[in-house]
C-alpha positions, 0 to 999 in steps of 0.5 A: 628365667625367674631372676631375669623376670624379677629384674625386669619387673623390679626395674619397672617398679623402681621407675614407677616409684621414682616417677610417683615420688618425684612427680616427674613427667615421664612414664614409669615404665620408660624410666624403669627401662632406662634403669634396666639399660643402665644396669645391663651396661654396668653388669654385662653378664646379665644381658644374656639371661635378660635377653632370653627372658625378653625373647620369651615375653616377646614371643607371647606379646599378642596375649597382652592385647587381649585385655585391650580387646576386652576393653573395646568390647566392654565400652562398645556403646561409648565408642559407637556414640563417638565414632565420628570424633574417633575416626577424625582423630585417627585420620588427622593423627595419621596424616600429621604423622605422615607429613612429619615423617616426610618432612623429617626425611627431607631434612635428613636428606638435605643434611646428608647432601650438604655433608657429602658436598662439603666432603667432596670440596675438601 
């Protein structure tokens, strides 16, 4: 477990370091996750050990939300002062996400229908 956790954290550190070193517009943990994925593809035997450790981390994922909750409580006055803007941003963001998802789904269904029609003709 320690080996797999070390591997996960090392990949994250490498991702963060590369992003800072080269100034890439990509979050470091995302690049680290990509590096971990490539490493797991190249060395397949690691996947089982990393999966066991990752399952353990995911089982305790709610604990990672405690710092965020503390941050909300620490900055309560600031959140209360700007509740209208935050509420509007949340509402507008949710509506935009719903519309974008609906349009993407319609586009996907249109493509599926066209492919099926083309297959039926041939």
